ZAMARMAR-348502 format. One record per residue (C-alpha): residue number from 0; residue in one letter; x, y, z. Coordinates in steps of 0.1 Angstrom, whole numbers. Last residue first. Example, Ala and Ser with C-alpha at 12.3 -4.5 7.8 and 13.67 -1.06 7.14 Angstrom:
2
+-----+---+-------+-------+-------+
!   k ! r !     x !     y !     z !
+-----+---+-------+-------+-------+
!   1 ! s !   137 !   -11 !    71 !
!   0 ! a !   123 !   -45 !    78 !
+-----+---+-------+-------+-------+
//
This chain:
244
+-----+---+-------+-------+-------+
!   k ! r !     x !     y !     z !
+-----+---+-------+-------+-------+
! 243 ! a !   271 !   -95 !     0 !
! 242 ! d !   288 !  -116 !    29 !
! 241 ! l !   287 !  -149 !     8 !
! 240 ! g !   286 !  -181 !    22 !
! 239 ! t !   250 !  -188 !     3 !
! 238 ! e !   224 !  -198 !    25 !
! 237 ! q !   240 !  -186 !    59 !
! 236 ! r !   252 !  -156 !    43 !
! 235 ! y !   218 !  -147 !    28 !
! 234 ! l !   201 !  -156 !    63 !
! 233 ! a !   218 !  -132 !    81 !
! 232 ! p !   218 !  -104 !    55 !
! 231 ! l !   181 !  -111 !    51 !
! 230 ! f !   167 !  -110 !    88 !
! 229 ! h !   165 !   -74 !   101 !
! 228 ! e !   172 !   -54 !    75 !
! 227 ! l !   141 !   -72 !    52 !
! 226 ! m !   115 !   -59 !    80 !
! 225 ! g !   118 !   -24 !    66 !
! 224 ! v !   104 !   -38 !    31 !
! 223 ! e !    77 !   -57 !    47 !
! 222 ! e !    63 !   -26 !    67 !
! 221 ! i !    68 !    -1 !    36 !
! 220 ! n !    46 !   -25 !    16 !
! 219 ! h !    20 !   -28 !    42 !
! 218 ! r !    18 !    11 !    46 !
! 217 ! l !    15 !    15 !    10 !
! 216 ! w !   -12 !   -14 !     1 !
! 215 ! a !   -33 !    -2 !    31 !
! 214 ! e !   -36 !    31 !    13 !
! 213 ! g !   -46 !    17 !   -18 !
! 212 ! k !   -71 !    -4 !    -1 !
! 211 ! g !   -91 !    22 !    17 !
! 210 ! p !  -119 !    27 !    -8 !
! 209 ! p !  -121 !    -2 !   -31 !
! 208 ! f !   -92 !   -11 !   -50 !
! 207 ! a !   -91 !   -36 !   -74 !
! 206 ! l !  -128 !   -41 !   -80 !
! 205 ! a !  -138 !    -4 !   -80 !
! 204 ! q !  -104 !     3 !   -98 !
! 203 ! v !  -111 !   -17 !  -125 !
! 202 ! l !  -147 !    -9 !  -131 !
! 201 ! p !  -137 !    34 !  -129 !
! 200 ! a !  -108 !    27 !  -154 !
! 199 ! l !  -128 !     5 !  -180 !
! 198 ! a !  -132 !    38 !  -203 !
! 197 ! r !   -98 !    49 !  -198 !
! 196 ! g !   -83 !    14 !  -205 !
! 195 ! l !  -106 !    13 !  -235 !
! 194 ! r !   -92 !    42 !  -249 !
! 193 ! g !   -55 !    36 !  -243 !
! 192 ! p !   -35 !    28 !  -210 !
! 191 ! r !   -40 !     2 !  -186 !
! 190 ! g !   -55 !    -3 !  -149 !
! 189 ! v !   -42 !    -2 !  -115 !
! 188 ! l !    -2 !    10 !  -113 !
! 187 ! l !    17 !    -1 !   -85 !
! 186 ! c !    51 !    13 !   -78 !
! 185 ! n !    89 !     3 !   -62 !
! 184 ! e !   117 !    22 !   -48 !
! 183 ! y !   144 !     6 !   -31 !
! 182 ! r !   178 !    25 !   -18 !
! 181 ! t !   201 !    -2 !    -8 !
! 180 ! g !   227 !    -5 !    20 !
! 179 ! g !   251 !    16 !    44 !
! 178 ! p !   264 !    38 !    13 !
! 177 ! v !   237 !    35 !   -14 !
! 176 ! a !   235 !     4 !   -35 !
! 175 ! c !   204 !    10 !   -63 !
! 174 ! f !   171 !   -13 !   -64 !
! 173 ! r !   143 !    -6 !   -86 !
! 172 ! y !   113 !   -26 !   -80 !
! 171 ! e !    82 !   -29 !  -109 !
! 170 ! m !    46 !   -40 !  -102 !
! 169 ! r !    24 !   -47 !  -130 !
! 168 ! a !   -15 !   -46 !  -137 !
! 167 ! l !   -45 !   -49 !  -159 !
! 166 ! g !   -23 !   -68 !  -187 !
! 165 ! p !   -39 !  -103 !  -176 !
! 164 ! l !   -72 !  -112 !  -173 !
! 163 ! g !   -83 !  -143 !  -153 !
! 162 ! h !   -96 !  -124 !  -124 !
! 161 ! v !   -60 !  -110 !  -122 !
! 160 ! v !   -31 !  -125 !  -138 !
! 159 ! p !    -2 !  -107 !  -119 !
! 158 ! n !    29 !   -92 !  -138 !
! 157 ! h !    63 !   -91 !  -120 !
! 156 ! i !    93 !   -69 !  -123 !
! 155 ! y !   123 !   -70 !  -102 !
! 154 ! g !   153 !   -47 !  -100 !
! 153 ! e !   187 !   -37 !  -107 !
! 152 ! e !   206 !   -64 !   -94 !
! 151 ! d !   185 !   -89 !  -113 !
! 150 ! l !   148 !  -104 !  -117 !
! 149 ! k !   129 !   -93 !  -144 !
! 148 ! e !    95 !  -106 !  -160 !
! 147 ! i !    82 !  -128 !  -131 !
! 146 ! t !    48 !  -140 !  -140 !
! 145 ! t !    22 !  -138 !  -109 !
! 144 ! t !    -5 !  -156 !   -93 !
! 143 ! i !   -30 !  -140 !   -72 !
! 142 ! d !   -46 !  -142 !   -38 !
! 141 ! v !   -40 !  -105 !   -22 !
! 140 ! t !   -69 !  -101 !     2 !
! 139 ! y !   -83 !   -66 !    13 !
! 138 ! r !  -117 !   -74 !    26 !
! 137 ! p !   -99 !  -100 !    47 !
! 136 ! n !   -81 !   -76 !    66 !
! 135 ! a !   -47 !   -84 !    79 !
! 134 ! g !   -37 !   -49 !    72 !
! 133 ! l !   -32 !   -60 !    35 !
! 132 ! l !   -39 !   -98 !    37 !
! 131 ! e !   -19 !  -122 !    17 !
! 130 ! r !   -15 !  -150 !    -6 !
! 129 ! l !     9 !  -157 !   -34 !
! 128 ! r !    17 !  -180 !   -62 !
! 127 ! i !    48 !  -172 !   -81 !
! 126 ! v !    54 !  -182 !  -119 !
! 125 ! a !    90 !  -183 !  -135 !
! 124 ! g !    91 !  -169 !  -170 !
! 123 ! p !   122 !  -143 !  -161 !
! 122 ! g !   139 !  -158 !  -128 !
! 121 ! i !   138 !  -186 !  -105 !
! 120 ! s !   159 !  -219 !  -111 !
! 119 ! g !   150 !  -251 !  -121 !
! 118 ! d !   169 !  -253 !  -154 !
! 117 ! a !   140 !  -248 !  -176 !
! 116 ! c !   127 !  -220 !  -154 !
! 115 ! r !   102 !  -228 !  -124 !
! 114 ! r !    65 !  -228 !  -121 !
! 113 ! l !    41 !  -226 !   -95 !
! 112 ! y !    64 !  -210 !   -69 !
! 111 ! s !    54 !  -209 !   -35 !
! 110 ! a !    42 !  -180 !   -13 !
! 109 ! h !    17 !  -181 !    15 !
! 108 ! v !    -3 !  -162 !    45 !
! 107 ! h !    16 !  -126 !    50 !
! 106 ! d !    -3 !  -100 !    67 !
! 105 ! y !     7 !   -99 !   103 !
! 104 ! p !    45 !  -111 !   106 !
! 103 ! h !    54 !   -97 !    73 !
! 102 ! w !    89 !  -111 !    59 !
! 101 ! l !    88 !  -138 !    86 !
! 100 ! r !    57 !  -152 !    70 !
!  99 ! y !    74 !  -156 !    36 !
!  98 ! r !   103 !  -170 !    54 !
!  97 ! a !    83 !  -196 !    71 !
!  96 ! i !    96 !  -194 !   106 !
!  95 ! r !   118 !  -219 !   124 !
!  94 ! a !   122 !  -211 !   159 !
!  93 ! g !   156 !  -210 !   180 !
!  92 ! e !   157 !  -171 !   183 !
!  91 ! v !   145 !  -165 !   147 !
!  90 ! e !   156 !  -194 !   120 !
!  89 ! a !   146 !  -189 !    85 !
!  88 ! e !   122 !  -212 !    66 !
!  87 ! g !   117 !  -223 !    32 !
!  86 ! e !   103 !  -207 !     2 !
!  85 ! l !   106 !  -169 !   -11 !
!  84 ! n !   143 !  -178 !   -26 !
!  83 ! a !   145 !  -157 !   -61 !
!  82 ! f !   128 !  -130 !   -44 !
!  81 ! w !   154 !  -131 !   -18 !
!  80 ! w !   183 !  -136 !   -42 !
!  79 ! a !   179 !  -105 !   -60 !
!  78 ! l !   171 !   -87 !   -26 !
!  77 ! m !   205 !   -99 !   -17 !
!  76 ! r !   224 !   -88 !   -48 !
!  75 ! p !   207 !   -54 !   -43 !
!  74 ! t !   226 !   -51 !    -8 !
!  73 ! v !   211 !   -51 !    25 !
!  72 ! g !   229 !   -41 !    55 !
!  71 ! r !   201 !    -8 !    59 !
!  70 ! v !   176 !    -7 !    36 !
!  69 ! t !   173 !    27 !    32 !
!  68 ! d !   141 !    46 !    36 !
!  67 ! h !   116 !    36 !     7 !
!  66 ! r !   107 !    54 !   -19 !
!  65 ! i !    70 !    45 !   -23 !
!  64 ! w !    45 !    46 !   -54 !
!  63 ! c !     8 !    39 !   -60 !
!  62 ! r !    -5 !    49 !   -95 !
!  61 ! l !   -39 !    48 !  -104 !
!  60 ! r !   -49 !    48 !  -143 !
!  59 ! g !   -70 !    75 !  -158 !
!  58 ! d !   -48 !    84 !  -190 !
!  57 ! a !   -42 !   116 !  -174 !
!  56 ! l !   -24 !    97 !  -141 !
!  55 ! r !   -46 !    96 !  -112 !
!  54 ! d !   -14 !    96 !   -82 !
!  53 ! i !   -14 !    77 !   -49 !
!  52 ! g !    18 !    87 !   -26 !
!  51 ! s !    47 !    76 !    -7 !
!  50 ! l !    81 !    91 !    10 !
!  49 ! a !    92 !    65 !    34 !
!  48 ! s !    96 !    62 !    72 !
!  47 ! g !    62 !    78 !    76 !
!  46 ! l !    42 !    47 !    73 !
!  45 ! p !    58 !    34 !   105 !
!  44 ! k !    86 !     9 !   104 !
!  43 ! l !    74 !   -25 !   122 !
!  42 ! g !    90 !   -37 !   152 !
!  41 ! w !   116 !   -63 !   158 !
!  40 ! p !   120 !   -94 !   181 !
!  39 ! l !    94 !  -113 !   167 !
!  38 ! r !    58 !  -125 !   178 !
!  37 ! l !    39 !  -136 !   146 !
!  36 ! p !     1 !  -129 !   141 !
!  35 ! a !   -20 !  -158 !   136 !
!  34 ! p !   -28 !  -155 !    96 !
!  33 ! v !   -66 !  -146 !    88 !
!  32 ! g !   -80 !  -177 !    70 !
!  31 ! r !   -72 !  -200 !    41 !
!  30 ! h !   -35 !  -207 !    47 !
!  29 ! e !   -43 !  -232 !    78 !
!  28 ! s !   -65 !  -252 !    55 !
!  27 ! p !   -42 !  -261 !    32 !
!  26 ! y !   -41 !  -242 !    -2 !
!  25 ! a !   -54 !  -264 !   -30 !
!  24 ! p !   -26 !  -276 !   -50 !
!  23 ! a !   -18 !  -262 !   -86 !
!  22 ! d !   -37 !  -287 !  -111 !
!  21 ! a !   -59 !  -261 !  -125 !
!  20 ! p !   -34 !  -235 !  -131 !
!  19 ! w !   -38 !  -203 !  -114 !
!  18 ! d !   -63 !  -172 !  -119 !
!  17 ! h !   -87 !  -197 !  -123 !
!  16 ! a !  -100 !  -194 !   -89 !
!  15 ! a !  -109 !  -161 !   -92 !
!  14 ! s !   -84 !  -132 !   -77 !
!  13 ! r !   -89 !  -112 !   -48 !
!  12 ! w !   -67 !   -78 !   -52 !
!  11 ! p !   -31 !   -67 !   -46 !
!  10 ! i !   -26 !   -53 !   -81 !
!   9 ! p !     8 !   -54 !   -95 !
!   8 ! l !    19 !   -20 !  -116 !
!   7 ! a !    24 !     0 !  -147 !
!   6 ! q !    55 !    25 !  -163 !
!   5 ! y !    77 !    30 !  -140 !
!   4 ! l !   111 !    35 !  -153 !
!   3 ! p !   105 !    71 !  -164 !
!   2 ! p !   115 !    82 !  -130 !
!   1 ! l !    88 !    89 !  -103 !
!   0 ! m !    75 !   126 !   -98 !
+-----+---+-------+-------+-------+
//
């Protein structure tokens, strides 16, 4: 059982076009299909490297949760910086690679900030646009905008707009420094509490998580979190001049 912090989480599903502002730029053609896999010097962590599961709560909501293996060499401060700096590139063996693609070399397509805070930073109130294919499978496309609620060294919370509807999903991450790195936990809950939420749960989950998508989300998330220890410490030092 996860701690009470986890109440309700984001939802990787295919969003309608109106899930982002009408004046948002269209994706260029190279961002619309299945991403070409990147060749990197590191492998992906296996599903069994983390504790994970999918539970159905008493109110009908679906909960997917993960307790990751220690993210070695990565501090909570690095993680807070990372989620505020998803745009741009990083260098790997002399090649410049989009940071978001680097985070998952097979599934990620695009990330950009549609709205920043008044001072130009990324934090609560900022809006992110994300596109990825879980397991590189077009059936499991994530194509959403999501609003940041919390972003600091304790964790990260964001709330996607899904098919034009808020409140059906919420993503929470928790970061905790441990010897050698960070303990990283996250959870995804599909649906909403209450009588109406219970009545709509079968429809919401059929749209959001067709058979196999929950498992694809677990595997994808374990793989991307494991990738951070390979490139984030060096990128953080290069960009900030700090070691931790």
